[in-house]
C-alpha positions as CSV (number, residue, x, y, z in Angstrom):
1,M,100.4,-133.6,20.9
2,A,102.1,-133.6,17.5
3,Y,104.8,-130.9,17.3
4,L,105.8,-128.7,14.3
5,K,109.4,-130.0,14.3
6,T,108.1,-133.2,12.7
7,R,107.0,-131.2,9.7
8,P,109.3,-130.2,6.8
9,A,111.5,-127.3,7.8
10,W,110.3,-125.0,5.0
11,I,106.7,-125.4,6.3
12,Q,108.0,-124.6,9.8
13,L,109.7,-121.5,8.4
14,M,106.5,-120.3,6.7
15,I,104.5,-120.9,9.9
16,F,107.1,-119.0,12.0
17,I,107.1,-116.1,9.6
18,S,103.3,-115.9,9.8
19,I,103.3,-116.1,13.6
20,A,106.0,-113.4,13.8
21,F,104.3,-111.1,11.3
22,G,100.9,-111.4,13.0
23,I,102.2,-110.9,16.5
24,F,104.4,-108.0,15.6
25,I,101.5,-106.2,13.8
26,I,99.2,-106.7,16.9
27,I,101.9,-105.6,19.4
28,S,103.0,-102.7,17.3
29,M,99.5,-101.3,16.8
30,A,98.8,-101.5,20.5
31,G,102.2,-100.3,21.5
32,V,102.1,-97.3,19.1
33,M,98.8,-96.1,20.5
34,I,100.1,-96.4,24.0
35,L,103.3,-94.5,23.1
36,S,101.3,-91.8,21.3
37,Y,99.2,-91.3,24.5
38,I,102.3,-91.3,26.8
39,T,104.6,-89.1,24.6
40,G,102.0,-86.8,23.0
41,I,103.5,-87.6,19.6
42,S,100.8,-88.4,17.0
43,I,100.7,-91.7,15.1
44,L,101.2,-89.8,11.9
45,E,104.3,-88.1,13.2
46,M,105.6,-91.5,14.4
47,G,105.3,-92.9,10.9
48,D,107.4,-90.1,9.3
49,A,110.9,-90.8,10.6
50,A,112.5,-88.5,8.1
51,N,110.8,-85.5,9.7
52,W,111.0,-86.4,13.4
53,D,111.5,-83.4,15.7
54,Y,114.8,-84.2,17.4
55,N,114.3,-81.2,19.7
56,N,111.3,-82.8,21.2
57,P,112.5,-84.5,24.5
58,A,109.5,-86.9,24.3
59,L,111.1,-88.4,21.1
60,L,113.7,-90.2,23.2
61,D,111.0,-92.0,25.2
62,F,109.2,-92.8,21.9
63,I,112.4,-94.4,20.4
64,R,113.1,-96.4,23.5
65,G,109.4,-97.5,23.6
66,M,109.7,-98.7,20.0
67,L,112.7,-100.8,20.9
68,V,110.7,-102.4,23.7
69,I,107.8,-103.1,21.2
70,Q,110.3,-104.6,18.8
71,F,111.9,-106.7,21.5
72,I,108.6,-108.1,22.7
73,G,106.6,-108.3,19.5
74,L,109.2,-109.3,17.0
75,F,111.8,-111.2,18.9
76,V,110.6,-112.7,22.2
77,L,106.9,-113.6,21.8
78,P,107.0,-115.1,18.3
79,C,110.1,-117.2,19.1
80,I,108.7,-118.6,22.4
81,I,105.2,-119.3,20.9
82,F,106.7,-121.0,17.9
83,A,109.0,-123.1,20.1
84,Y,106.1,-124.1,22.3
85,F,104.3,-125.6,19.3
86,A,107.5,-127.0,17.7
87,D,109.0,-129.0,20.6
88,P,107.9,-130.5,23.9
89,R,111.0,-128.7,25.4
90,P,110.6,-125.3,23.9
91,M,113.5,-123.6,25.7
92,E,115.9,-126.4,24.5
93,F,114.5,-126.0,21.0
94,L,115.6,-122.4,21.1
95,G,119.0,-123.4,22.4
96,L,118.4,-121.9,25.9
97,K,120.4,-124.6,27.7
98,K,123.8,-124.9,29.2
99,P,126.7,-125.5,26.7
100,D,128.6,-128.8,27.0
101,K,131.6,-126.8,28.3
102,S,131.6,-123.7,30.4
103,F,134.5,-122.1,28.6
104,Y,132.2,-121.4,25.6
105,Y,130.8,-118.4,27.6
106,L,134.2,-116.7,27.7
107,A,135.4,-117.9,24.3
108,G,132.3,-116.5,22.5
109,A,132.6,-113.1,24.1
110,L,136.3,-113.0,23.5
111,A,135.9,-113.9,19.8
112,L,133.7,-110.8,19.3
113,V,135.8,-108.5,21.3
114,V,139.0,-109.3,19.4
115,S,137.0,-108.9,16.1
116,L,136.6,-105.2,16.7
117,P,139.6,-104.0,14.7
118,L,138.5,-106.3,11.8
119,V,135.0,-104.9,12.0
120,D,136.3,-101.3,11.9
121,W,138.4,-102.1,8.9
122,L,135.7,-103.9,7.0
123,G,133.3,-101.0,7.8
124,A,135.8,-98.6,6.2
125,I,136.0,-100.9,3.1
126,N,132.3,-101.2,3.0
127,R,131.8,-97.4,2.9
128,E,134.1,-97.2,-0.1
129,I,131.9,-99.5,-2.2
130,N,130.3,-97.6,-5.2
131,F,126.7,-98.7,-5.3
132,P,124.6,-98.0,-8.4
133,D,123.0,-94.5,-8.4
134,V,119.5,-96.0,-8.5
135,M,120.3,-97.7,-5.1
136,K,122.7,-95.3,-3.6
137,G,120.2,-92.5,-2.9
138,W,117.8,-94.8,-1.1
139,M,120.7,-96.5,0.8
140,E,122.1,-93.1,1.9
141,K,118.7,-91.9,3.1
142,S,118.1,-95.1,5.1
143,E,121.6,-94.9,6.5
144,D,121.2,-91.2,7.5
145,D,117.8,-91.8,9.2
146,A,119.3,-94.8,11.2
147,A,122.4,-92.8,12.1
148,R,120.3,-89.8,13.4
149,Q,118.2,-92.1,15.5
150,I,121.2,-93.9,17.0
151,E,123.0,-90.6,17.6
152,F,119.9,-89.2,19.3
153,L,119.4,-92.4,21.4
154,L,123.0,-92.4,22.7
155,S,123.6,-88.7,22.9
156,R,122.8,-88.2,26.6
157,N,125.8,-88.7,28.8
158,T,124.3,-89.3,32.3
159,T,124.9,-92.6,34.1
160,K,121.2,-93.2,34.1
161,D,121.0,-92.9,30.3
162,L,124.0,-95.2,30.0
163,L,122.3,-97.9,32.0
164,I,119.1,-97.5,30.1
165,N,121.0,-97.7,26.8
166,L,122.8,-100.8,27.9
167,V,119.4,-102.4,28.4
168,V,117.5,-101.2,25.3
169,V,120.5,-101.6,22.9
170,A,122.8,-104.3,24.3
171,V,120.4,-106.5,26.3
172,F,117.5,-106.3,23.9
173,A,119.7,-107.0,20.8
174,G,121.7,-109.7,22.5
175,V,118.7,-111.6,23.7
176,G,116.1,-110.7,21.0
177,E,118.2,-110.9,17.8
178,E,119.9,-114.2,18.9
179,L,116.5,-115.8,19.7
180,L,115.2,-114.8,16.2
181,F,118.2,-115.3,14.0
182,R,120.1,-118.1,15.7
183,G,117.5,-119.7,17.9
184,V,114.8,-120.1,15.3
185,L,116.0,-119.1,11.8
186,Q,119.4,-120.8,11.9
187,R,118.0,-124.0,13.3
188,L,115.4,-124.1,10.5
189,L,117.7,-123.1,7.7
190,I,120.4,-125.6,8.7
191,R,117.8,-128.3,8.5
192,I,116.5,-127.0,5.1
193,F,120.0,-127.0,3.6
194,K,121.2,-130.1,5.6
195,S,124.4,-128.1,6.1
196,P,125.4,-126.1,9.3
197,M,127.7,-123.7,7.3
198,A,125.1,-123.0,4.6
199,G,122.4,-122.2,7.2
200,I,124.8,-120.0,9.2
201,I,125.8,-118.0,6.2
202,V,122.3,-117.5,4.9
203,V,121.1,-116.4,8.3
204,A,124.1,-114.0,8.7
205,F,123.2,-112.5,5.3
206,V,119.6,-111.9,6.4
207,F,120.7,-110.7,9.8
208,S,122.8,-108.0,8.1
209,A,120.4,-107.1,5.4
210,I,117.4,-106.7,7.6
211,H,119.1,-103.8,9.5
212,F,118.8,-101.7,6.3
213,Q,122.2,-100.1,7.0
214,F,124.0,-101.2,3.9
215,F,127.2,-99.2,4.4
216,G,127.8,-101.5,7.4
217,F,126.5,-104.7,5.7
218,L,129.9,-106.4,5.4
219,P,131.1,-106.2,9.0
220,R,127.6,-107.1,10.3
221,F,127.5,-110.1,7.9
222,I,130.9,-111.4,9.3
223,L,129.7,-110.9,12.9
224,G,126.5,-112.8,12.0
225,I,128.7,-115.7,10.8
226,V,130.8,-115.7,14.0
227,L,127.7,-115.6,16.2
228,G,126.2,-118.5,14.2
229,L,129.4,-120.5,14.7
230,I,129.5,-119.7,18.4
231,Y,126.0,-121.1,18.7
232,W,126.6,-124.2,16.6
233,Y,129.9,-125.3,18.2
234,S,128.7,-124.6,21.8
235,G,125.3,-126.2,21.3
236,S,123.8,-123.4,23.4
237,L,122.4,-120.0,22.5
238,W,123.7,-118.5,25.8
239,P,127.3,-118.0,24.6
240,A,126.0,-116.2,21.5
241,I,123.7,-114.0,23.5
242,I,126.5,-113.1,25.9
243,A,128.9,-112.4,23.1
244,H,126.3,-110.2,21.3
245,F,125.6,-108.3,24.5
246,V,129.3,-107.8,25.3
247,Y,130.0,-106.5,21.8
248,D,127.1,-104.0,21.8
249,A,127.8,-103.0,25.4
250,V,131.4,-102.1,24.5
251,A,130.1,-99.9,21.7
252,V,127.5,-98.2,23.9
253,I,130.1,-97.6,26.7
254,A,132.7,-96.4,24.1
255,V,130.2,-93.8,22.7
256,H,129.3,-92.7,26.2
257,F,132.9,-91.8,27.0
258,N,133.8,-90.7,23.4
259,P,130.7,-89.1,21.7
260,E,132.9,-88.3,18.7
261,L,132.3,-91.9,17.6
262,L,128.7,-90.9,16.8
263,T,129.5,-88.0,14.5
264,N,132.8,-88.9,13.0
265,T,132.5,-91.8,10.5
266,E,136.3,-92.1,10.3
267,A,136.7,-92.5,14.1
268,T,137.2,-96.0,15.5
269,L,137.3,-97.5,19.0
270,F,141.1,-97.7,18.9
271,T,142.8,-95.1,16.7
272,D,142.0,-92.6,14.1
273,H,142.7,-95.1,11.4
274,I,142.6,-99.0,11.5
275,S,145.2,-100.5,9.2
276,W,144.9,-103.8,7.4
277,I,147.7,-105.1,9.7
278,Y,145.5,-104.7,12.8
279,A,142.6,-106.3,10.8
280,I,144.7,-109.3,10.0
281,I,145.8,-109.8,13.6
282,S,142.2,-109.4,14.7
283,L,141.1,-112.0,12.1
284,L,143.8,-114.5,13.2
285,L,142.9,-114.1,16.9
286,M,139.2,-114.5,16.2
287,G,139.8,-117.5,13.9
288,A,141.9,-119.2,16.5
289,I,139.2,-118.9,19.1
290,I,136.5,-120.2,16.7
291,W,138.8,-123.0,15.7
292,Y,139.4,-124.0,19.3
293,M,135.7,-124.0,19.9
294,K,135.2,-126.3,16.9
295,V,137.9,-128.7,18.1
296,Q,136.3,-128.9,21.6
297,S,132.8,-129.2,20.2
298,T,130.8,-132.5,20.3
299,I,127.9,-131.0,18.2
300,T,126.9,-132.8,15.0
301,Y,124.0,-132.4,12.6
302,E,122.7,-135.8,13.5
303,K,122.9,-135.0,17.2
304,V,120.9,-131.8,16.9
305,Y,118.2,-133.0,14.6
306,A,118.1,-136.7,15.6
307,K,114.5,-136.6,17.0
308,D,113.0,-134.0,14.6
309,E,111.8,-136.4,11.9
310,F,111.1,-139.5,14.0
311,E,108.5,-138.5,16.5
312,E,104.7,-138.8,16.1
313,P,103.6,-137.7,12.7
314,F,101.9,-134.4,12.4
315,S,98.1,-134.6,12.2
316,T,95.5,-132.0,11.4
């Protein structure tokens, strides 16, 4: 069997986008019909997010159900199917293998945890950016819709809801987003650019932009770069998945015990105001961890892509 990884990376990228789009459409159509039947919310109501009835208790099941659909239809199935056709070892192609050194598991998670003050500070800076009026209205509406959905999703304070939210928010994002953005897109874009850093930065930009929450673009962009570096230096997607999960889990747990974080845009995980001093300390700690991961790393471009262009030529 000839594998896709022997083809030019831009062709692989186009094929992957086609696979992801097709599978997501099919899974979404089936999933929405099932959710409509289960929740009693019509398909027309589902498509009008601006007018969702947040007093309807069935809406919570609908939002959680949509996260399940996204996880399966956009993140997991397209990545696994593409990897199966790309490489005889599909899980290794996606980076789902042990890192060379076990300390990467802890280092990756620690890098994101110590980044929290920096992320809070960057978020405050991001909110002060004056976007053009022609864009600002649309951005604010998109941001408000997303904020209302997140607030509604995380608003219940029972232990059961906390555990469910840890799964649908932290686990699904940690596994799903890392498979898509780092496991597939980063691998392909690094090969396209022939540069690990260029691929990591472009994927981080896409990772942040695709959330359509532009008042948080800057901190999410930086987190995307850090996750990309964790994956690259460790040679394994697992440290990035664990780091992503830990970061989101901290946020979910913090909101559970301090609901004000949902409604007060000025509130942070630490104090009422994050100063640039804490942000610099956070940046230095995070940078030191990433630097140490780099020093310990044995990963090179040649090592990762050595076999991609020298196997049996692709045939139609």
